[in-house]
C-alpha positions as CSV (number, residue, x, y, z in Angstrom):
1,M,126.6,128.4,105.1
2,K,125.4,128.5,101.5
3,I,122.3,126.6,100.6
4,L,121.3,125.5,97.1
5,G,117.6,124.7,96.4
6,V,117.0,122.2,93.6
7,I,113.6,121.4,92.1
8,P,113.9,118.0,90.2
9,S,111.3,118.0,87.4
10,R,110.7,115.4,84.8
11,F,108.1,115.4,82.1
12,A,107.3,111.7,82.2
13,S,104.7,110.6,84.6
14,T,102.7,107.4,84.6
15,R,99.6,108.8,86.2
16,L,99.8,112.4,84.9
17,P,102.0,112.8,81.8
18,G,103.5,116.3,81.4
19,K,102.7,117.0,85.0
20,P,105.2,120.0,85.5
21,L,103.5,121.8,82.6
22,V,99.9,121.4,83.9
23,N,98.1,124.6,84.0
24,L,97.1,125.7,87.5
25,A,94.9,128.8,87.3
26,G,97.1,130.5,84.7
27,K,100.6,129.3,85.8
28,T,102.3,125.9,85.2
29,M,102.9,123.7,88.2
30,I,106.7,124.0,87.9
31,R,106.3,127.9,87.9
32,R,104.2,127.7,91.1
33,V,106.7,125.5,92.8
34,Y,109.5,127.7,91.8
35,E,107.8,131.0,92.9
36,Q,106.9,129.4,96.3
37,A,110.5,128.2,96.8
38,L,111.9,131.5,95.9
39,K,110.1,133.0,99.0
40,A,112.3,130.9,101.3
41,N,114.9,133.3,102.6
42,L,117.4,130.7,103.7
43,I,117.9,129.6,100.1
44,N,120.8,131.3,98.5
45,H,120.2,130.0,95.0
46,L,117.4,128.1,93.3
47,V,117.4,126.0,90.2
48,V,115.1,123.6,88.3
49,A,116.8,120.3,87.3
50,T,115.2,118.5,84.4
51,D,115.9,116.1,81.5
52,D,113.2,117.7,79.2
53,E,113.7,120.6,76.8
54,R,110.0,121.6,77.2
55,I,110.5,122.2,80.9
56,V,113.7,124.2,80.2
57,T,111.7,126.4,77.8
58,E,109.0,126.9,80.4
59,V,111.3,127.8,83.2
60,E,113.4,130.2,81.0
61,S,110.1,131.9,79.9
62,F,109.4,133.1,83.5
63,G,113.0,134.0,84.2
64,G,113.9,131.0,86.4
65,N,117.2,129.2,86.6
66,V,117.3,125.7,85.0
67,I,119.8,123.0,84.2
68,L,119.4,120.2,81.7
69,T,120.4,117.0,83.4
70,S,120.8,113.3,82.3
71,N,117.7,111.3,81.5
72,L,119.2,108.2,83.2
73,H,118.6,109.3,86.8
74,Q,116.4,107.0,88.8
75,S,115.5,109.6,91.4
76,G,115.3,113.2,92.2
77,T,118.2,112.7,94.6
78,D,120.5,111.6,91.8
79,R,119.4,114.6,89.7
80,C,120.3,116.9,92.6
81,A,123.7,115.3,92.9
82,E,124.4,116.1,89.2
83,V,123.4,119.7,89.9
84,A,125.6,119.9,92.9
85,Q,128.5,118.8,90.8
86,K,127.7,121.4,88.1
87,I,127.2,124.2,90.5
88,P,130.0,124.0,93.1
89,G,130.5,126.1,96.2
90,F,127.3,125.2,98.2
91,D,127.4,123.6,101.6
92,V,123.9,122.2,101.6
93,V,121.5,121.1,98.9
94,I,117.7,121.0,99.5
95,N,115.7,118.8,97.3
96,I,112.3,120.5,96.8
97,Q,109.6,118.4,95.3
98,G,108.5,119.5,91.9
99,D,104.9,118.4,92.3
100,E,103.9,120.5,95.4
101,P,102.8,123.8,93.8
102,L,101.4,125.0,97.2
103,I,104.6,124.3,99.2
104,N,105.0,126.8,102.0
105,P,108.4,128.5,102.1
106,A,108.3,128.2,105.9
107,Q,108.8,124.5,105.4
108,I,111.9,125.0,103.4
109,N,113.3,127.4,105.9
110,L,112.5,124.9,108.7
111,L,114.4,122.2,106.8
112,A,117.3,124.5,106.1
113,S,117.6,125.4,109.8
114,C,118.3,121.7,110.7
115,F,121.8,122.4,109.3
116,D,122.6,124.9,112.0
117,N,123.5,121.8,113.9
118,A,127.0,120.8,112.8
119,T,126.2,117.1,113.1
120,T,123.4,117.1,110.6
121,S,124.2,115.5,107.3
122,I,120.7,114.6,106.0
123,A,117.4,116.2,107.1
124,T,113.7,115.9,106.3
125,L,110.2,116.9,107.7
126,V,107.4,115.0,109.3
127,K,103.9,115.9,110.3
128,K,101.6,114.4,113.0
129,I,99.0,112.1,111.6
130,E,95.5,113.2,112.5
131,T,93.2,110.7,111.0
132,N,92.8,106.9,110.9
133,A,92.4,107.0,107.1
134,E,95.8,108.6,106.8
135,L,97.4,106.3,109.3
136,H,96.3,103.1,107.6
137,N,96.9,104.4,104.0
138,F,99.8,102.5,102.4
139,G,100.3,105.5,100.1
140,T,101.4,107.6,103.1
141,P,104.9,106.8,104.4
142,K,105.2,106.8,108.2
143,V,108.3,107.6,110.2
144,L,109.6,106.2,113.4
145,L,111.7,108.7,115.5
146,N,114.2,108.3,118.3
147,Q,114.6,110.7,121.2
148,N,117.1,112.8,119.2
149,L,114.5,113.5,116.5
150,E,116.3,111.2,114.1
151,A,114.5,108.8,111.8
152,I,114.8,105.2,112.8
153,Y,112.7,103.8,110.0
154,F,110.2,104.7,107.2
155,S,107.4,102.4,106.3
156,R,104.1,102.3,104.4
157,Q,102.7,100.3,107.3
158,A,101.5,102.1,110.5
159,L,104.3,101.7,112.9
160,P,104.8,100.9,115.7
161,H,102.1,98.2,116.1
162,L,100.1,98.8,119.2
163,R,99.6,95.3,120.8
164,D,96.2,94.7,122.4
165,V,94.8,98.0,121.0
166,A,92.2,98.1,118.2
167,P,93.7,99.9,115.2
168,T,90.9,102.4,115.2
169,N,92.1,103.6,118.7
170,W,95.8,103.8,117.9
171,L,95.8,107.6,117.4
172,S,94.5,108.1,121.0
173,Q,97.4,106.0,122.4
174,H,100.4,107.1,120.4
175,T,101.6,110.0,118.3
176,F,102.3,108.8,114.7
177,Y,104.1,110.8,112.1
178,K,103.9,110.9,108.3
179,H,106.8,111.8,106.0
180,I,106.8,115.2,104.2
181,G,109.0,114.5,101.2
182,I,111.5,117.3,101.2
183,Y,115.1,116.6,101.9
184,G,118.2,118.5,102.7
185,F,121.8,117.1,102.4
186,L,125.3,118.3,103.1
187,T,126.7,118.4,99.6
188,S,129.4,115.9,100.4
189,T,126.8,113.5,101.8
190,L,124.6,113.9,98.7
191,L,127.4,113.1,96.4
192,S,128.2,110.0,98.5
193,I,124.7,108.6,98.8
194,S,124.1,109.0,95.1
195,K,126.7,106.3,94.5
196,L,125.0,103.8,96.8
197,A,123.2,100.8,95.3
198,P,119.5,100.2,96.1
199,S,119.2,98.4,99.4
200,A,117.1,95.4,100.4
201,L,114.6,97.3,102.6
202,E,114.4,100.1,100.0
203,K,113.3,97.5,97.4
204,M,110.7,96.0,99.7
205,E,109.1,99.3,100.8
206,M,109.9,101.3,97.7
207,L,111.2,104.1,99.9
208,E,114.6,105.5,98.8
209,Q,115.5,106.9,102.3
210,L,115.8,103.4,103.7
211,R,118.9,103.0,101.5
212,W,120.6,105.7,103.5
213,I,119.6,104.3,106.9
214,E,120.8,100.8,105.9
215,N,124.2,102.3,105.0
216,G,124.5,104.0,108.4
217,Y,123.5,107.6,107.6
218,K,121.5,109.5,110.3
219,I,118.4,111.5,109.1
220,K,117.6,114.5,111.2
221,V,113.9,115.3,111.5
222,A,112.0,118.5,112.0
223,V,108.3,118.5,112.8
224,T,106.0,120.8,110.8
225,D,102.3,121.5,111.3
226,L,101.9,122.7,107.8
227,E,100.1,120.5,105.1
228,S,100.9,120.4,101.4
229,I,99.3,118.8,98.4
230,S,101.4,116.5,96.2
231,V,100.0,116.3,92.6
232,D,100.0,112.7,91.5
233,C,96.8,112.5,89.4
234,A,94.1,114.6,87.9
235,E,92.1,114.5,91.2
236,D,95.0,116.2,92.9
237,V,95.0,119.0,90.3
238,E,91.4,119.7,91.2
239,K,92.3,119.9,94.9
240,V,95.0,122.5,94.1
241,L,92.7,124.5,92.0
242,E,90.1,124.6,94.8
243,V,92.8,126.0,97.2
244,L,93.9,128.6,94.6
245,K,90.3,129.6,94.0
246,G,89.8,130.1,97.7
247,R,92.7,132.5,97.8
């Protein structure tokens, strides 16, 4: 099975303009993501997908693979689908978030291993929630799982609701999972879902993966115990710099 790793990267960002080119201790964020992803030994080929020439120039400067894509895409998934069409011959495409400069390659390998099962068409990762602050944070998407380790639902709310239990005690009564935003797709599935219109639940929760569930797709889940830092604002940059400093 041949696996293509794609790092969608766009220059525009409401909270942190030019985010992919932010300097993180001597290297840009997109370079750090690329170098971490390159360590995943289950990836056969890795490429950055961007709509900005400045990012193209940066990736080429450190010898990375990069493709210039349309500026009309609404999501990283759509950008990955364009790359899959431009680089044929891969069975699986893994969408690696371009704003996680500390991503552990073991997480990418774990996701890739989900496709050892012939029934998997979409896969993602989850991690056990450890704190009440994280559990009740609307910025942290939660995932409900079935007994086959497939996602039933994604929500910004803490689900399930534990009736007659104080919310501060929920973690002692049930295992809750948060979503780790890396996805893998069979190439054929990726090309199909990129043609789907936004769904009702997706619009309400602002979570793209609900579109796939509403259209009948199953999402295989693997559980990781590794944490990662997504860079959404200047405060997150400082968190990453602290980690790099500690290394």
